[in-house]
N, C-alpha and C positions, 0 to 999 in steps of 0.2 A: 436486770437493766440498771446500769450504774446512774448516778446522779448526773454525770456529764452528758449521758445520753438523753436524760429527761430535759435538761437545758437546751440541748441541740433540737430536740423535738418540739419544745415549746417555742423556741426562737423561730424555727422554721414555720410552724403553724401560724405564728403572729405575722411574719412577712407575707405568707401566702393569703392570710385573712385580709390584710390591708390591700394588697393587690387586687384581690377578687372584689372586695367591697367597694373599692374606688371606682372600678369599671361599672359594676351594678348600680351603685348610687348615681353615677352620671346618666344611666339609662333610666332608672325607675323614679328618681326624685322629680323630674320635670312632669311625669305622668301622674304620680300618686302623692306627691309632697312628703309629708312625715311618714305615711304608711310605706313609701318607697324605701326610706332609710331602715325600717323594721324588716321588711322583705329582704333587702340587701344584706342585712346582718345575719339573719337567720340562714340564708342560703350560703353566705360566706362561711359561717361556723361549720355548717355541714360539709361543704366542698374542702375547706382547708383540713377538717378532721379526717376526711376520706383519704385525701392525698398523703397527709403525714402518717396515718395508720397504714397505708400501703407501703410507703417508703420505709417505715421502721418495723414492719410486721415481724422480721426476723428477731430484732432486739426485744420486741414486746413479747414474743413467745418464749423467750429465755426463761422467764419466770411466769407467775400467775398473770393472765392477761389483764384481769380486773385491777390487780395491784399496779401494774405498769400504766394502764390507762388512767387509773386514778391519780397517780403521781403527775402525769402530764396535764390533766384536767385541773388539778388543784393549782399548779403553778401557772397555768393558763389563766384560771380565774383571778389570780393575784394581778397578773399583767393587765387582764381586762379591767379590774378594779381601778388601777392607777390610770390606765388609758381613758377610762370613762370620766374620772374626776378631772383629768387634765383637759379633756375636750369640753366639759362644761365651764372650766375655768377660763378657757380661750374664747368660747362663744359668749359673747356679751348680751345676745338677744334672748337667750333661754329663759331668763327670769321675766322678761316681758311676756313670754308665751304663758308662763305660769300665772302671772298676774291677771292676763286677759281671761284665763280659764277660771280663776277664782272669782273675778268679777262677774263672769256669766253664771257662775253656780251660786254664789252668795251675795248677800247685800253687804257691800263693803264700805258703806259711808262712815261708819264709826270705828273702823279698824286703826289701831295704833301701829306704829312702826315695828314693834316687837311682834305683833300679830303677823304682819307681812313677812318679816324674817323667819318666824317659826314655820309658817306655811310654805314658804319658798324652799327652806332647808329640808322640810319633809318630802317636798316633790322631787328635789334633787336626789335625796337618799333613795327614794323609791325608784327613780329612773336608773340610778347606778345599780341598785339591787336587781332590777329587771334585766339589765344588760348582762350582769354576772350570771343571773340564772339562765339567760338564753345561752351564754358561753358554756355553762356546765352541761346543760341538757343537750343541746344540738352538737357541742363539741364532742361529747362522749358518744353520742349516736354515730357521728361521723368517724371517729377514731375506732370505734368498735367494728363498724362495717368495713372500714379500710384495712383493718388488721386481720381480717378473716382469710386473707391471702395465705396460701399454703407455700412454704419455702420450696424451691425447685429441688428435685432429688436427682438431677442429672449428674453422671459421674463422668469424668474424663478418661478415656482409655488410651 
């Protein structure tokens, strides 16, 4: 599998992921709030992986399947890392959610600004790491399942 094929597969997976997650989030977020986003993300990783694995099964089988899937997943994880960071940069209320959670867990009456900054940064890093881990695990499972398709052996006569 050439590097251009890996880029095409990753771009296809990203577009399919965004389309599936947008629809699922519209349905699940009103019912389950934050949990709806998590469910939509996991299902979107699985479905986009299955679709891309099925579409690129021939290219994936040209070499070791695990190596080809690994290349696609690693590049997808980099894309997910930047997408998660950009999402948190655009959403201004995420720090408020973190602050409310910290106030519920700890007595925050004597915290300095540096304490708030450090804990908010740790929570953001944890969220980004969780999103990337979801992408690695469920994306790989989806790609593996999707790439199990056998190429057709029909010949023209």
